[in-house]
Every structure is written in C-alpha cells, then in structure tokens.
N, C-alpha and C positions, 0 to 999 in steps of 0.2 A: 327734415321734409315738411313741406307746408301742407295744411290743412285742407282738406278737402270740404265740398258743399254742392248741395242739390237745391235749386230754386224751382218751387212748388206753386203753380197758380191755385189760390183758393177762390172761387166764386160763391159767394152768399153763402159762406160756411162751409162749402164742400172743396176737399182737396182733388185737383185734377189731374188724371193721368198717372195714378200711383203706380199701375205695373210696370211701367217703363222708366219711371225714377226707381223704383226698387231694383229693376234688373241692371241698371247702370253701377246705383250703390254697391251691387252684390259683385259686379265685376271688378269695380276699382279695389274693393275689400279683397278681393281674392288675389289679384295681380299685385296690389303694392304691400299687402299686409299677411297674405298668405293663409288667411282665415277667413270664418263665416261671420258677418255682421249681426251683432244683436239688435242693430236697430230694425223695427218693422214698422215701415211709413204709414200703413191702415191703422196702427195703433195709436197714433200722434191725437192727442186732445185738441180739438180746434176750438179756440175760444168765441163766446158768444160775440164779442165785438166784430167778429169778422160777418156775422150773418147778411150783411147787405154791402154789395160791391166786389170789387175786386183787390184782392190781398196778396202779398208777396210771402210765402212761407220758405223760410231759409233755415236748412239742416245744414249745419258743419259738424265735420267730424273728424276725426282720426282712427288708430286702432282702439283705443281704449275711452274715449270721452265723446259726447256730442250734444250739440245744443240747439234748440228750435225757438226761432223768433219769428213774429208776424208782423209786418208792416203794410200800409196801403201803397197800391202801385198805379201809377199813369202808364199807359201803354207808348213806347216809342212812337214818336213821330218823325221819322227819317224821310228825307225828301230827295238827297242827293249823295252819291259816294264816291270817294277817290281811291284808286287803284294802287295799293302799295304793296311792294315785291317784298318778300321775307324769306328765310329759311327757318322760321319759328317754328317750334316744337310745343304743343298744348294738348296732349291726349288723355289726358285725366281732368277734372274739373277744380283743380286747385285754387284757392282763394289768394294766392299769390299770382298776380296777373299783370305784373310788372311791365314783361316785355309787351303783352297786347297794349297796355296803355300808352307805351313809348311809343307804338305804332300808329295809336289812334292820335296822338299827338300832331303827327304829320298830317293832318286830313286836310289843312289849309281852310276852305270856305265850305268844305262838304260838310254835312251832318255826320257822316259815319266812312269806315273805311270797308274795302273788300279785298281782303288778303290774297296775294297771288304768290303761291309757293312752288318751285319748280315748274313755272309756265302755267300751273293750273290753279283755276279759281278754288277757294277752301271757303273761309267764312268772313262774316263782319266781324265787329270789336266784341259782338255780343250775340251774335244769332247765326243761326245755318243760313244758306241760301238755296233759293227755288228760283228756276228759270223757264219761263213759259216760249216755247216754238211757233205759237199759233195753233197747236193742236194738245200738247200735252205739257204737263210740269214736269221739269228735271231737278235733281239735286245734284253737286258734286259726289263722286264715287269717294273721294278721299277728304272730307272736310277736316279742319284741325280738330275737331271735339264733336264727335258725333251725338246729335241731343237729341232727348227724349221724346220731342214733338215730331222731328225727323223720321225717328225711328216708327212712332206710331201712324206717321203717314205713309211709310214704305209699307208697313204691315197691311194696312188698310187699303193699299193700292192707289191711292189719289195722286203719288208722285213716284217716280222711277229714278233710280242711282245710274250715274254714268261720268266716264270721266269728262271733265270740260274745262278746257284750256282757256287761257286768256284771249287766244286768237279765235275762238269760238262765240265768243260774246255777240258778235255782229250777227249772229242767226236768230238771236232770242228777241223777242219783241217785249218782255216783261221780266221784273224781276222783284222779287218780295224776300223780306229778312225774317225768319220764324224761330221763334223760342217758345220754350215753354210758357212764359208770361205773354207771348206776341203770337198767336196761332195762326194758321192758315187761313187765311181773308183775301179774296179776290179785288176786294175794295180797297186793301193796303198796297197793292202791286204798284211798283213804279214803271213808267215807259222807259223803254230803252230805244236810243242811246243816251237820252235828254238825261236821265239819272247819273251818269258817269260824269263827273268834270274832271278837267285835265288837271 
C-alpha cells in the first residue's frame, strides 16, 4: 500500500487548519489500518526558519512510521482548465498519484485539468473545485478527495455541496481551485466559460 500524506500550510511559523487535517488523518488510519494514529499534528515542532512567509508542511505516514518535512511554497497560478473524463478513484491522499499525473499530462495548453467522472465534476489535479452561480458558492458533492479546506469551508457555511454535472457548468459564472495551500479567495476565481479550454 502506498504511503499517505497530509499537506499543511504553515504561515509565519503557524500551522493552519489542524482540526480538519487531523480529522482526515484519523479517518484514513481507521479505514485503512484499523487503528488509532499516534500522530498528533498539534505536537509538530515548527522550525524557526518558517517564521516568515508561506511554507508547506508535509506529513508522510503509514501504519507504523511517519516523517515531517517543511519547504517553501508558492501558490498555484492557474488560469485555464481542460475537461478530462476518467473513472479514476482517489479517495485517500496517497503519495502514489500516478493516475492523476497521467491525466494531468493530457491538459494540452491548459494550466490544469478538471476531472469529470460519470458525467460529474470532481476535482482538479491538486485541488477541490468551487463554483459561483452569481449568488452562492458551491462545491461538487462527490469530489475525488474531500479536502481539508473544503471541509472547513462547508463547516463555516461559506460554501454548499451539491451534485454538479459537466452539463451544469454553463450555469456558473466563476470557478475557483481550493486546497490547504491555496485557500478560498475570490480574487483567485476564474471567469467561466473563458477558463475552460477545448
């Protein structure tokens, strides 16, 4: 079985959204290993060199071991997306992302892909999807991988989840890619349909 990982944003020396990362880590452990994890994310010792700027904290783990690494991070600059249809399954955050990378290679001139599964909008290659209909923000009810930022936004009532089909995209004015490292920010939203390349 491939290793699992959590990617946690560290801003000016402080780890972000630990509640939601810990919840997903716990669910993964329970589902895959039938055990309770010994990893407590709040106990991570944050190095001093992260005290300024944005850093990526990557916690890689399996049933018996884990490692923690920090590296500087530059947020994604995605302007265009290509729709890619696939029956891919990626319900746990595995380190082995071969299938997703193979789909990403089909993006052509686009910056990223928007994965369509069974006719439904799911995720991009690295982020959950948010769509704006002119009044509210929605996220697909069935993403490939339920993200931690997505979970936080749902709990805070900033977005709503509902089934979103490929054919529904014409109903939306904007699209935003959101992840732990790329949070909800309307300035990052892309206009539709311009953002979708054929």
